[in-house]
N, C-alpha and C positions, 0 to 999 in steps of 0.2 A: 275463356282463354283465347289469345290471339290465334293459336293453332287451330282451334275449333272453328273460329270465324273464317279463317283462310280455307280450311278444308271444305266447309259448307259452300263457300263462294265458288271454289274450283269444281266441286261436284255439280253445281247448278249449270256450269258451262261445259265441263268435260265428261260428265256422267259419273256413275258410282266408282269408288276407289277401293283399293285394298290397303289395309294398314301394314306398316313396315317400320323397321328401325334402321337408322343410319349406322355408319361405322363407329360413331361415338355414342351410340345409343339414343340419338335424337329422334324424335317422332317424325315419321315420314308417311307419305301416301303415294300409292302407285296408280297411275291413270293410263288410259289409252292416249297415245301421242297424237296431238292435232296436226303435227307436221308430216309424219309418214303414215298415219292411220293404220298402224300395224294391228292385226286382229287381236293380239294379246296385250295386256297391260305392261308396258315397258318404260313408261315415263315416271321416274321417281322424283317426287317433290319433297324437299326438306321443309317441313312445316315450321321449324324454328327459325330458319334463315331465309326461306323462300328460294334457295338455290334449287335448280332442277336439271335433269338430264335424261334423255331418251337413250336407252342402251342398244337401240337398233340403228337410228339415223344420226345419233349424236347431237340432236337438237338440245341446246342447253342455254342457261342464263342464270342471272342472280336475282331477278325480280319477277313476281307473278304477272306484272304488267305485260311482259313479252309473251307469256302464255295466253293471256286473254286476247291479245292482238292476233296471234297465230290462229286461235280458234274462232276468230271473227265474232267475239262476244258482243252482246248488245250494249249500248251506251250505259244502261243502268248498272251493269257489272262494274264498269270503271268507277262510277260514283261510290259503289260499295267498297271497292278496293281502296279508294282514298281513305275511307274511314278505318278500314282494316290496317292500312299502313301506319296510321297514327299510333296504333298499339305496338307496332314494331320499333318505332322511334329510330328510324334510320338516320344516320348522320347526314346523308345527302338526300334531301327531299326536294331538290330542284324540280324534279319531274312533276310533282304535284303541288308545288308551292302556289298558294292563292295569289292572284294578281289583281290589283285594284281596278285594272282596265279590262279584266276578263268579261267577255260578253255573257249576259244571262238572258234567259227567256223572260218575257214580260210577265207581270203578275196576272193571274186569271187564266193562265194556260194550264190545261188539264189533260191527262191521258184519255184516249178515246176508248180503247179496248175495255178497260176496267170500269168505265163510267156507265151508270144506268140512266143518266139524264136524257130527256127527250131530244135536246139539241145535239147530243153526241151521235144519235142515230141519223140525224140529218147530215152530219159531218161524214159519218161512215158511208152513207148512201152516195154522197158526192164523190168520195174517194173510189168507191166501187165503180161508179160511172167513168172515172178517169183510168180505170184499169189497175188500180192499186189494190193489192191483196192484203189480207190480214197479216200474212207473213211479212210483207213490206212494211206495214204499220209498226210491227214489233221491231223489225231490223233497224228501221230508220227513226224509231221513237217518235212517230208522227203524233201530234197532239191537236187540241182544238181550244178555242177561247170563247167564253160567253160574255166577257166584259172588257172594257178598255179599248185601246187602239186597234186590237186585233179581234174585236167582237165579230162573231159569226164567221170566223176564218179557221181553216186547218193550218197548223203551224208545222213546218218541216225544218228541223234543225240540221245544221252541218257540224260535224265534229272533226277536230284536227287529229293528228296521229297519236296524241296523248289522251284523247277522249274528252277534251274540253270543247265547248261550243265556240265555233269561229264565225258562224253566220246563221241566219235563219230567214225563211220566207213565209209570208202568210198569204193564203189564197181563199177568197170568199166562197162559201157554199150557199150564200143567199143570192137567189136569182135576180133580185131587185136591187142589189147593192150598187151604189154609185162608184165606190172604189173596189175594184176586183182583186187587187193584190197589193201587198206591202212588203218592203224589204227591211232588213235589220238596219238600224242607224249605226252602221259600223263600216269599216273599210272593206273593200272587195279584194284587197291584196292578200288573198287567202287561197287555200286549196280546197275546193268543195268536196265534201264526202271523203276527206283524206283518210279517215279512220278505216275505210273499207277498201283502200287501194293497195294492190300488190305491185310495187315498183319494179319487180323483176319481169313483169309481163307487159304486153301491149296495153296502152290506155286509150280510151275513147273520150274525146272531148265533145260536149254537147252544151246547149244553152241553159236549160232549166232543170230543176229538181225532178219534175215528173218525167222528163226525158231520160235522166240518169236511171230512175227507178224502172222505166220500161226496158232500157237496155240491159239492166241487171248486173252485168259483169264488168268490173273495172272501169266504170263510167264516171267522169268528173264533170259536174255542172259548172259552167262559167258564171252563172247568174247574170248573163248578158252575152255580149259578142266578143269581148276582149279576153285574151289570156293574161292573167295577172302576173306581176313580176315574180311573186313567190312560186307560182305554178310553173312558169317558164324555167326558173332556176332549178326546180326539182326535176323537171323532165330532162334537162340538159345534163344534170349531174348524177342521175339515177342509172340503173342498169336497163331501163326501158329502151328498147331499140325501135319499136314501131308505135306510131301515133296515128289514130284514126280520127278524122274530123267529121263530125255529124252535126253541122250547123244548118240552120234554116236557109232557105233560098235567098232571103233578103240579106243574109249575112255572108254571101258568097265572097265578096271583096275582102272582108275581114279574114275569112277562112284561108284564102289564097295567100294573104300576107303572112298569116301564121305559118302556113306550109313552107313558104320561102325561107323564113328564118330558121325553122326546125331542120329543114334539109341542109341549110348552110352549116349546121352544127353536126351533120352526119346522121341525123335521124331519118328513118324510113317513114314516109308520110303517105297515108291513103285518104282519099276524099270519097265520102259515101254520098252517092247521088240519091236524094230522097224526093225530088220534085218539089211540089208545093206543100208537102207534109213534114211533120217533125216526128221524132222517135215515139213520143207518147201517143200520137195519132196512128202510127203504123202498128204499134204493138210489138212485143218481143219476137214472135216468130217471123213476121214480115221483115222487121228490121234486121234480124240475124241473117236472113237470106241476102239482103243488100250488103251486109257486112262481109259475108264470105265471097261476094262477087266483086268487091271493091278492088280497083287496080291501083298499084303504087304510082304515085306521081313522079314524073321526071322533070327536069328543068324545061325541056321542050314542051311537054304537055301542060306544065304550069303557065308558060308564056302564052300558049294557045288559049287557055281558059281566060287569062287576063285580057287578051286581045278581044275575045268574044264579049267581054263586059264593056269595053270602051266604045 
């Protein structure tokens, strides 16, 4: 039954539930709320309709998708929810409607953690050397490839706010590889790691996926040095008030141009001085120290930095 499928999925993300009955006798389950984290189970989910509400913080909605996002569920959970939703036969399926242009991971890409293949251990060793933990591998659904264009590469997917892949990067773990990295054959007009971003909090813009994983909190990889149109629009229209720029030294000019535009729209911008290193080289603790000591840019300090470049 669809109710059992939904309950099993939510328990895998939110933890064990208590059975309950709604006002109309419909089957419900009560969980700990991922929004307020109250110590008691106060979040009631109607397993027949997917409607839910927390009786402490009033966090509520009409679809389980919102619950998964609030709980920062792994990408695999969204794939399962798509299958579960087919059982519900919602009239409005726009959120999960397949798109012929939707980006997919190439054939031959496999999970690292669950693999017993020898090559997967090489991939895992490479990631460990880059400071990537097994928790990171699970959270970001990092995989690896043994065949095809991404052979001997770890593959890091990026997911949009609905859990669909919007980009991916491949990084070679073969020391003798001629091509060290590959990018998805898709537009960069996306928001990197959008699935993991809370737009009510400050965001940190960085260049690569490994940088974002090292920063850990609300970090958006640009997959380059430019802010995409989609990302700029989201920053300007969201509740995010502070933007931290953590771009490499060779991207300083781009960073200052980004800062000028964001400040012009009333955003508070901070430039993180990293010298000749990037966040993945600095690591979480050292980068966090620089983050906390970053000073807010003003128009005068922005001009001084630009003049120093000329």
